Structure formats: structure tokens, C-alpha cells
PAZA-663887 format. One record per atom (N, C-alpha, C, O): x, y, z; residue number from 0. Coordinates in steps of 0.1 Angstrom, whole numbers, plus 5000, padded with zeros to 4 digits. Example, Ala and Ser with C-alpha at 12.3 -4.5 7.8 and 13.67 -1.06 7.14 Angstrom:
+------+------+------+-----+
!    X !    Y !    Z ! num !
+------+------+------+-----+
! 5132 ! 4943 ! 5078 !   0 !
! 5123 ! 4955 ! 5078 !   0 !
! 5132 ! 4967 ! 5078 !   0 !
! 5142 ! 4967 ! 5085 !   0 !
! 5128 ! 4978 ! 5071 !   1 !
! 5137 ! 4989 ! 5071 !   1 !
! 5129 ! 5000 ! 5079 !   1 !
! 5134 ! 5011 ! 5080 !   1 !
+------+------+------+-----+
This chain:
+------+------+------+-----+
!    X !    Y !    Z ! num !
+------+------+------+-----+
! 4865 ! 4958 ! 4903 !   0 !
! 4865 ! 4966 ! 4913 !   0 !
! 4852 ! 4955 ! 4919 !   0 !
! 4843 ! 4951 ! 4912 !   0 !
! 4854 ! 4953 ! 4933 !   1 !
! 4843 ! 4947 ! 4940 !   1 !
! 4836 ! 4959 ! 4947 !   1 !
! 4842 ! 4969 ! 4951 !   1 !
! 4823 ! 4958 ! 4948 !   2 !
! 4816 ! 4967 ! 4955 !   2 !
! 4815 ! 4982 ! 4947 !   2 !
! 4817 ! 4983 ! 4935 !   2 !
! 4813 ! 4992 ! 4955 !   3 !
! 4814 ! 5005 ! 4947 !   3 !
! 4825 ! 5012 ! 4947 !   3 !
! 4825 ! 5023 ! 4943 !   3 !
! 4838 ! 5006 ! 4952 !   4 !
! 4849 ! 5009 ! 4950 !   4 !
! 4858 ! 5018 ! 4962 !   4 !
! 4870 ! 5019 ! 4963 !   4 !
! 4847 ! 5022 ! 4969 !   5 !
! 4847 ! 5032 ! 4982 !   5 !
! 4856 ! 5026 ! 4995 !   5 !
! 4859 ! 5032 ! 5005 !   5 !
! 4858 ! 5012 ! 4993 !   6 !
! 4866 ! 5006 ! 5005 !   6 !
! 4877 ! 5011 ! 5005 !   6 !
! 4879 ! 5017 ! 4994 !   6 !
! 4889 ! 5012 ! 5015 !   7 !
! 4899 ! 5017 ! 5016 !   7 !
! 4909 ! 5010 ! 5020 !   7 !
! 4907 ! 5002 ! 5029 !   7 !
! 4922 ! 5011 ! 5012 !   8 !
! 4932 ! 5002 ! 5014 !   8 !
! 4944 ! 5011 ! 5016 !   8 !
! 4944 ! 5022 ! 5012 !   8 !
! 4955 ! 5005 ! 5023 !   9 !
! 4967 ! 5011 ! 5023 !   9 !
! 4978 ! 5003 ! 5018 !   9 !
! 4978 ! 4991 ! 5020 !   9 !
! 4987 ! 5009 ! 5011 !  10 !
! 4998 ! 5003 ! 5004 !  10 !
! 5012 ! 5007 ! 5006 !  10 !
! 5015 ! 5018 ! 5008 !  10 !
! 5020 ! 4996 ! 5005 !  11 !
! 5036 ! 4999 ! 5014 !  11 !
! 5046 ! 4994 ! 5005 !  11 !
! 5047 ! 4982 ! 5002 !  11 !
! 5052 ! 5005 ! 5001 !  12 !
! 5062 ! 5004 ! 4990 !  12 !
! 5072 ! 4994 ! 4994 !  12 !
! 5078 ! 4995 ! 5004 !  12 !
! 5075 ! 4983 ! 4987 !  13 !
! 5084 ! 4972 ! 4991 !  13 !
! 5099 ! 4976 ! 4999 !  13 !
! 5103 ! 4971 ! 5010 !  13 !
! 5105 ! 4987 ! 4991 !  14 !
! 5116 ! 4993 ! 4998 !  14 !
! 5114 ! 4996 ! 5013 !  14 !
! 5122 ! 4991 ! 5022 !  14 !
! 5106 ! 5003 ! 5016 !  15 !
! 5100 ! 5008 ! 5028 !  15 !
! 5095 ! 4995 ! 5037 !  15 !
! 5096 ! 4996 ! 5050 !  15 !
! 5091 ! 4983 ! 5030 !  16 !
! 5085 ! 4973 ! 5040 !  16 !
! 5100 ! 4964 ! 5042 !  16 !
! 5101 ! 4957 ! 5052 !  16 !
! 5110 ! 4965 ! 5033 !  17 !
! 5121 ! 4955 ! 5037 !  17 !
! 5128 ! 4962 ! 5047 !  17 !
! 5134 ! 4956 ! 5056 !  17 !
! 5130 ! 4980 ! 5046 !  18 !
! 5135 ! 4988 ! 5061 !  18 !
! 5131 ! 4984 ! 5071 !  18 !
! 5139 ! 4982 ! 5080 !  18 !
! 5117 ! 4982 ! 5073 !  19 !
! 5110 ! 4981 ! 5086 !  19 !
! 5114 ! 4966 ! 5089 !  19 !
! 5116 ! 4964 ! 5101 !  19 !
! 5115 ! 4955 ! 5079 !  20 !
! 5114 ! 4943 ! 5086 !  20 !
! 5129 ! 4943 ! 5091 !  20 !
! 5131 ! 4939 ! 5103 !  20 !
! 5141 ! 4946 ! 5084 !  21 !
! 5155 ! 4946 ! 5088 !  21 !
! 5156 ! 4953 ! 5100 !  21 !
! 5161 ! 4948 ! 5109 !  21 !
! 5150 ! 4965 ! 5101 !  22 !
! 5151 ! 4973 ! 5116 !  22 !
! 5146 ! 4965 ! 5126 !  22 !
! 5152 ! 4965 ! 5137 !  22 !
! 5133 ! 4956 ! 5124 !  23 !
! 5129 ! 4949 ! 5134 !  23 !
! 5138 ! 4934 ! 5136 !  23 !
! 5139 ! 4927 ! 5146 !  23 !
! 5142 ! 4932 ! 5127 !  24 !
! 5152 ! 4921 ! 5129 !  24 !
! 5164 ! 4922 ! 5136 !  24 !
! 5170 ! 4914 ! 5143 !  24 !
! 5169 ! 4937 ! 5134 !  25 !
! 5181 ! 4942 ! 5141 !  25 !
! 5178 ! 4947 ! 5156 !  25 !
! 5187 ! 4952 ! 5162 !  25 !
! 5165 ! 4946 ! 5161 !  26 !
! 5162 ! 4951 ! 5172 !  26 !
! 5161 ! 4940 ! 5182 !  26 !
! 5164 ! 4928 ! 5179 !  26 !
! 5157 ! 4944 ! 5196 !  27 !
! 5155 ! 4932 ! 5207 !  27 !
! 5140 ! 4931 ! 5208 !  27 !
! 5135 ! 4923 ! 5216 !  27 !
! 5133 ! 4938 ! 5201 !  28 !
! 5117 ! 4935 ! 5205 !  28 !
! 5116 ! 4922 ! 5198 !  28 !
! 5122 ! 4918 ! 5188 !  28 !
! 5104 ! 4911 ! 5206 !  29 !
! 5101 ! 4901 ! 5202 !  29 !
! 5086 ! 4898 ! 5200 !  29 !
! 5082 ! 4887 ! 5198 !  29 !
! 5079 ! 4908 ! 5199 !  30 !
! 5067 ! 4909 ! 5198 !  30 !
! 5061 ! 4912 ! 5184 !  30 !
! 5069 ! 4913 ! 5174 !  30 !
! 5046 ! 4913 ! 5181 !  31 !
! 5042 ! 4917 ! 5166 !  31 !
! 5047 ! 4933 ! 5166 !  31 !
! 5049 ! 4940 ! 5176 !  31 !
! 5047 ! 4938 ! 5151 !  32 !
! 5051 ! 4951 ! 5152 !  32 !
! 5042 ! 4954 ! 5135 !  32 !
! 5045 ! 4948 ! 5125 !  32 !
! 5033 ! 4964 ! 5136 !  33 !
! 5026 ! 4966 ! 5122 !  33 !
! 5040 ! 4974 ! 5114 !  33 !
! 5048 ! 4982 ! 5120 !  33 !
! 5040 ! 4969 ! 5102 !  34 !
! 5048 ! 4978 ! 5093 !  34 !
! 5041 ! 4979 ! 5081 !  34 !
! 5039 ! 4969 ! 5074 !  34 !
! 5036 ! 4990 ! 5077 !  35 !
! 5027 ! 4993 ! 5064 !  35 !
! 5030 ! 5009 ! 5066 !  35 !
! 5038 ! 5015 ! 5073 !  35 !
! 5020 ! 5016 ! 5054 !  36 !
! 5017 ! 5027 ! 5050 !  36 !
! 5004 ! 5029 ! 5055 !  36 !
! 4994 ! 5022 ! 5049 !  36 !
! 5002 ! 5038 ! 5066 !  37 !
! 4987 ! 5044 ! 5071 !  37 !
! 4979 ! 5052 ! 5061 !  37 !
! 4968 ! 5056 ! 5064 !  37 !
! 4984 ! 5057 ! 5049 !  38 !
! 4976 ! 5064 ! 5041 !  38 !
! 4968 ! 5057 ! 5033 !  38 !
! 4972 ! 5048 ! 5025 !  38 !
! 4956 ! 5060 ! 5035 !  39 !
! 4945 ! 5049 ! 5027 !  39 !
! 4939 ! 5057 ! 5017 !  39 !
! 4937 ! 5069 ! 5018 !  39 !
! 4936 ! 5048 ! 5005 !  40 !
! 4934 ! 5052 ! 4991 !  40 !
! 4921 ! 5043 ! 4988 !  40 !
! 4921 ! 5031 ! 4989 !  40 !
! 4908 ! 5050 ! 4985 !  41 !
! 4897 ! 5041 ! 4980 !  41 !
! 4905 ! 5032 ! 4967 !  41 !
! 4915 ! 5036 ! 4961 !  41 !
! 4896 ! 5020 ! 4966 !  42 !
! 4899 ! 5013 ! 4953 !  42 !
! 4899 ! 5021 ! 4941 !  42 !
! 4907 ! 5020 ! 4933 !  42 !
! 4888 ! 5030 ! 4940 !  43 !
! 4886 ! 5037 ! 4927 !  43 !
! 4896 ! 5050 ! 4925 !  43 !
! 4897 ! 5056 ! 4914 !  43 !
! 4902 ! 5053 ! 4938 !  44 !
! 4912 ! 5062 ! 4936 !  44 !
! 4927 ! 5056 ! 4930 !  44 !
! 4935 ! 5062 ! 4923 !  44 !
! 4928 ! 5042 ! 4935 !  45 !
! 4939 ! 5036 ! 4931 !  45 !
! 4936 ! 5034 ! 4917 !  45 !
! 4946 ! 5035 ! 4909 !  45 !
! 4927 ! 5031 ! 4912 !  46 !
! 4923 ! 5026 ! 4898 !  46 !
! 4925 ! 5040 ! 4890 !  46 !
! 4928 ! 5040 ! 4878 !  46 !
! 4923 ! 5053 ! 4896 !  47 !
! 4923 ! 5066 ! 4888 !  47 !
! 4940 ! 5068 ! 4888 !  47 !
! 4945 ! 5072 ! 4878 !  47 !
! 4946 ! 5066 ! 4898 !  48 !
! 4962 ! 5068 ! 4899 !  48 !
! 4969 ! 5059 ! 4888 !  48 !
! 4979 ! 5063 ! 4882 !  48 !
! 4964 ! 5047 ! 4886 !  49 !
! 4971 ! 5039 ! 4877 !  49 !
! 4967 ! 5041 ! 4864 !  49 !
! 4976 ! 5039 ! 4856 !  49 !
! 4954 ! 5044 ! 4860 !  50 !
! 4952 ! 5049 ! 4849 !  50 !
! 4960 ! 5065 ! 4843 !  50 !
! 4964 ! 5068 ! 4831 !  50 !
! 4961 ! 5072 ! 4853 !  51 !
! 4969 ! 5084 ! 4849 !  51 !
! 4985 ! 5080 ! 4848 !  51 !
! 4992 ! 5086 ! 4840 !  51 !
! 4990 ! 5070 ! 4854 !  52 !
! 5005 ! 5066 ! 4853 !  52 !
! 5008 ! 5060 ! 4840 !  52 !
! 5019 ! 5062 ! 4835 !  52 !
! 4996 ! 5050 ! 4834 !  53 !
! 4999 ! 5042 ! 4824 !  53 !
! 4994 ! 5053 ! 4809 !  53 !
! 4997 ! 5051 ! 4797 !  53 !
! 4987 ! 5063 ! 4815 !  54 !
! 4979 ! 5070 ! 4801 !  54 !
! 4968 ! 5063 ! 4794 !  54 !
! 4968 ! 5064 ! 4782 !  54 !
! 4961 ! 5058 ! 4801 !  55 !
! 4949 ! 5047 ! 4796 !  55 !
! 4940 ! 5051 ! 4806 !  55 !
! 4941 ! 5051 ! 4818 !  55 !
! 4926 ! 5053 ! 4796 !  56 !
! 4912 ! 5051 ! 4803 !  56 !
! 4908 ! 5037 ! 4805 !  56 !
! 4905 ! 5029 ! 4796 !  56 !
! 4910 ! 5035 ! 4819 !  57 !
! 4904 ! 5022 ! 4824 !  57 !
! 4886 ! 5021 ! 4824 !  57 !
! 4878 ! 5029 ! 4830 !  57 !
! 4884 ! 5013 ! 4818 !  58 !
! 4871 ! 5007 ! 4822 !  58 !
! 4866 ! 4999 ! 4832 !  58 !
! 4865 ! 4987 ! 4829 !  58 !
! 4863 ! 5005 ! 4845 !  59 !
! 4862 ! 4998 ! 4856 !  59 !
! 4852 ! 4990 ! 4856 !  59 !
! 4841 ! 4994 ! 4851 !  59 !
! 4854 ! 4978 ! 4861 !  60 !
! 4840 ! 4969 ! 4861 !  60 !
! 4837 ! 4965 ! 4874 !  60 !
! 4846 ! 4960 ! 4882 !  60 !
! 4826 ! 4966 ! 4878 !  61 !
! 4822 ! 4963 ! 4896 !  61 !
! 4818 ! 4951 ! 4895 !  61 !
! 4810 ! 4948 ! 4885 !  61 !
! 4821 ! 4943 ! 4904 !  62 !
! 4816 ! 4928 ! 4907 !  62 !
! 4808 ! 4930 ! 4924 !  62 !
! 4808 ! 4940 ! 4931 !  62 !
! 4804 ! 4920 ! 4925 !  63 !
! 4799 ! 4918 ! 4939 !  63 !
! 4808 ! 4919 ! 4951 !  63 !
! 4819 ! 4913 ! 4951 !  63 !
! 4805 ! 4927 ! 4960 !  64 !
! 4815 ! 4929 ! 4972 !  64 !
! 4812 ! 4914 ! 4980 !  64 !
! 4801 ! 4910 ! 4982 !  64 !
! 4824 ! 4909 ! 4983 !  65 !
! 4822 ! 4897 ! 4990 !  65 !
! 4817 ! 4902 ! 5005 !  65 !
! 4818 ! 4914 ! 5007 !  65 !
! 4812 ! 4894 ! 5013 !  66 !
! 4804 ! 4896 ! 5025 !  66 !
! 4818 ! 4898 ! 5037 !  66 !
! 4818 ! 4905 ! 5048 !  66 !
! 4828 ! 4890 ! 5031 !  67 !
! 4837 ! 4895 ! 5046 !  67 !
! 4851 ! 4905 ! 5041 !  67 !
! 4863 ! 4905 ! 5045 !  67 !
! 4845 ! 4912 ! 5031 !  68 !
! 4856 ! 4920 ! 5026 !  68 !
! 4854 ! 4936 ! 5036 !  68 !
! 4844 ! 4942 ! 5037 !  68 !
! 4866 ! 4937 ! 5040 !  69 !
! 4866 ! 4949 ! 5051 !  69 !
! 4867 ! 4962 ! 5044 !  69 !
! 4875 ! 4964 ! 5035 !  69 !
! 4858 ! 4970 ! 5049 !  70 !
! 4856 ! 4986 ! 5043 !  70 !
! 4869 ! 4993 ! 5047 !  70 !
! 4873 ! 5002 ! 5040 !  70 !
! 4877 ! 4989 ! 5056 !  71 !
! 4886 ! 4999 ! 5059 !  71 !
! 4899 ! 4988 ! 5061 !  71 !
! 4898 ! 4978 ! 5067 !  71 !
! 4911 ! 4992 ! 5057 !  72 !
! 4924 ! 4987 ! 5061 !  72 !
! 4936 ! 4996 ! 5062 !  72 !
! 4943 ! 4999 ! 5052 !  72 !
! 4939 ! 4999 ! 5075 !  73 !
! 4951 ! 5008 ! 5078 !  73 !
! 4957 ! 5004 ! 5089 !  73 !
! 4951 ! 5003 ! 5100 !  73 !
! 4967 ! 5002 ! 5088 !  74 !
! 4980 ! 4998 ! 5097 !  74 !
! 4980 ! 5007 ! 5107 !  74 !
! 4978 ! 5019 ! 5104 !  74 !
! 4983 ! 5004 ! 5123 !  75 !
! 4985 ! 5014 ! 5131 !  75 !
! 5000 ! 5011 ! 5132 !  75 !
! 5003 ! 5000 ! 5137 !  75 !
! 5010 ! 5021 ! 5130 !  76 !
! 5024 ! 5019 ! 5128 !  76 !
! 5031 ! 5024 ! 5142 !  76 !
! 5043 ! 5026 ! 5143 !  76 !
! 5022 ! 5027 ! 5151 !  77 !
! 5028 ! 5040 ! 5160 !  77 !
! 5040 ! 5031 ! 5170 !  77 !
! 5049 ! 5036 ! 5177 !  77 !
! 5038 ! 5017 ! 5169 !  78 !
! 5048 ! 5009 ! 5178 !  78 !
! 5062 ! 5009 ! 5168 !  78 !
! 5074 ! 5012 ! 5172 !  78 !
! 5060 ! 5005 ! 5154 !  79 !
! 5073 ! 5007 ! 5145 !  79 !
! 5078 ! 5023 ! 5146 !  79 !
! 5090 ! 5025 ! 5146 !  79 !
! 5071 ! 5031 ! 5146 !  80 !
! 5076 ! 5045 ! 5151 !  80 !
! 5083 ! 5044 ! 5163 !  80 !
! 5095 ! 5047 ! 5163 !  80 !
! 5078 ! 5041 ! 5171 !  81 !
! 5085 ! 5040 ! 5184 !  81 !
! 5095 ! 5035 ! 5188 !  81 !
! 5104 ! 5042 ! 5194 !  81 !
! 5096 ! 5023 ! 5185 !  82 !
! 5107 ! 5010 ! 5189 !  82 !
! 5118 ! 5009 ! 5179 !  82 !
! 5130 ! 5006 ! 5181 !  82 !
! 5113 ! 5013 ! 5166 !  83 !
! 5122 ! 5011 ! 5155 !  83 !
! 5126 ! 5026 ! 5147 !  83 !
! 5137 ! 5027 ! 5141 !  83 !
! 5119 ! 5034 ! 5149 !  84 !
! 5121 ! 5047 ! 5144 !  84 !
! 5119 ! 5045 ! 5131 !  84 !
! 5128 ! 5047 ! 5124 !  84 !
! 5107 ! 5039 ! 5125 !  85 !
! 5105 ! 5036 ! 5114 !  85 !
! 5091 ! 5043 ! 5108 !  85 !
! 5081 ! 5045 ! 5116 !  85 !
! 5090 ! 5048 ! 5095 !  86 !
! 5078 ! 5048 ! 5090 !  86 !
! 5080 ! 5051 ! 5078 !  86 !
! 5092 ! 5054 ! 5075 !  86 !
! 5072 ! 5049 ! 5067 !  87 !
! 5073 ! 5047 ! 5053 !  87 !
! 5075 ! 5061 ! 5046 !  87 !
! 5069 ! 5072 ! 5049 !  87 !
! 5086 ! 5059 ! 5037 !  88 !
! 5089 ! 5071 ! 5029 !  88 !
! 5082 ! 5074 ! 5016 !  88 !
! 5079 ! 5085 ! 5011 !  88 !
! 5081 ! 5063 ! 5011 !  89 !
! 5075 ! 5062 ! 4997 !  89 !
! 5061 ! 5060 ! 4995 !  89 !
! 5055 ! 5049 ! 4999 !  89 !
! 5052 ! 5073 ! 4988 !  90 !
! 5040 ! 5074 ! 4992 !  90 !
! 5034 ! 5065 ! 4976 !  90 !
! 5041 ! 5064 ! 4966 !  90 !
! 5022 ! 5061 ! 4977 !  91 !
! 5013 ! 5053 ! 4966 !  91 !
! 5020 ! 5057 ! 4952 !  91 !
! 5026 ! 5049 ! 4945 !  91 !
! 5018 ! 5071 ! 4950 !  92 !
! 5019 ! 5075 ! 4934 !  92 !
! 5035 ! 5073 ! 4930 !  92 !
! 5041 ! 5070 ! 4920 !  92 !
! 5040 ! 5076 ! 4941 !  93 !
! 5058 ! 5075 ! 4936 !  93 !
! 5061 ! 5060 ! 4936 !  93 !
! 5068 ! 5056 ! 4926 !  93 !
! 5056 ! 5050 ! 4946 !  94 !
! 5057 ! 5038 ! 4946 !  94 !
! 5053 ! 5032 ! 4932 !  94 !
! 5062 ! 5028 ! 4924 !  94 !
! 5041 ! 5032 ! 4928 !  95 !
! 5035 ! 5027 ! 4915 !  95 !
! 5045 ! 5033 ! 4902 !  95 !
! 5047 ! 5027 ! 4892 !  95 !
! 5050 ! 5044 ! 4904 !  96 !
! 5055 ! 5050 ! 4892 !  96 !
! 5069 ! 5041 ! 4891 !  96 !
! 5072 ! 5034 ! 4881 !  96 !
! 5076 ! 5040 ! 4903 !  97 !
! 5089 ! 5033 ! 4904 !  97 !
! 5085 ! 5017 ! 4899 !  97 !
! 5093 ! 5012 ! 4891 !  97 !
! 5076 ! 5012 ! 4903 !  98 !
! 5070 ! 4998 ! 4899 !  98 !
! 5071 ! 4999 ! 4883 !  98 !
! 5080 ! 4994 ! 4875 !  98 !
! 5063 ! 5005 ! 4880 !  99 !
! 5062 ! 5008 ! 4864 !  99 !
! 5072 ! 5009 ! 4856 !  99 !
! 5074 ! 5004 ! 4845 !  99 !
! 5082 ! 5017 ! 4862 ! 100 !
! 5097 ! 5021 ! 4853 ! 100 !
! 5104 ! 5008 ! 4856 ! 100 !
! 5111 ! 5004 ! 4846 ! 100 !
! 5104 ! 5002 ! 4864 ! 101 !
! 5110 ! 4989 ! 4868 ! 101 !
! 5106 ! 4980 ! 4860 ! 101 !
! 5115 ! 4973 ! 4855 ! 101 !
! 5092 ! 4976 ! 4857 ! 102 !
! 5087 ! 4964 ! 4848 ! 102 !
! 5090 ! 4968 ! 4833 ! 102 !
! 5091 ! 4960 ! 4824 ! 102 !
! 5091 ! 4984 ! 4831 ! 103 !
! 5093 ! 4987 ! 4816 ! 103 !
! 5107 ! 4984 ! 4812 ! 103 !
! 5110 ! 4982 ! 4800 ! 103 !
! 5113 ! 4984 ! 4821 ! 104 !
! 5129 ! 4980 ! 4819 ! 104 !
! 5132 ! 4964 ! 4819 ! 104 !
! 5141 ! 4960 ! 4812 ! 104 !
! 5126 ! 4958 ! 4825 ! 105 !
! 5128 ! 4943 ! 4828 ! 105 !
! 5120 ! 4935 ! 4820 ! 105 !
! 5124 ! 4923 ! 4817 ! 105 !
! 5110 ! 4939 ! 4814 ! 106 !
! 5097 ! 4933 ! 4807 ! 106 !
! 5102 ! 4935 ! 4791 ! 106 !
! 5095 ! 4931 ! 4782 ! 106 !
+------+------+------+-----+
């Protein structure tokens, strides 16, 4: 984990992302549209959720935070809601669980 792990990120499940991209491709809109999940989690929260889902205690190792690492990343999806009627449906924990289930079947 870079830094103290309190920096936030948002994570969008691939099915939601594909749905948003397809809606944008089918629209008449020609400008940029943010498609993502605006719900933020700290990197430490992400590690904790993964630990719970895989049933293992993780030994989090902290590394120096890169100088250009943003403290917050959160997309503004108001335009996607307005012109595409789109917003994400799958939240982080559910998306990670689906991903883990998929990997356990495929790998």
C-alpha cells in the first residue's frame, strides 16, 4: 500500500462499465462522459474487504507514496445520469465477490 492507505479510489464493476459504454455508443452525444462508480473507498478499506472475501489475514506492507499520487479519485457521473440514464448497479463488495467467484471457476 502506498502511503498511509487513506487515499480514496472508486471502483466500477466491468458489467456496469460495459453498460455505460454501450449506452454512450447508442446515444447522439459526441463529447466526453464520465462513466464510473462515485462511491469512494480508502485503499485500506479495499484491502480489508479483500481480506474478508478471501478469508485470509493480509499483511499490509506500506511503501512510500509517489509524489504525484492523488489523494482522491471520484468520477462525476452526473452527465451519464442525465443523458444516458446510467448509473452503476454493482457495488464494490458485490463486484469483488463476483470476480472471485469467476476466477475460482476459471482458474
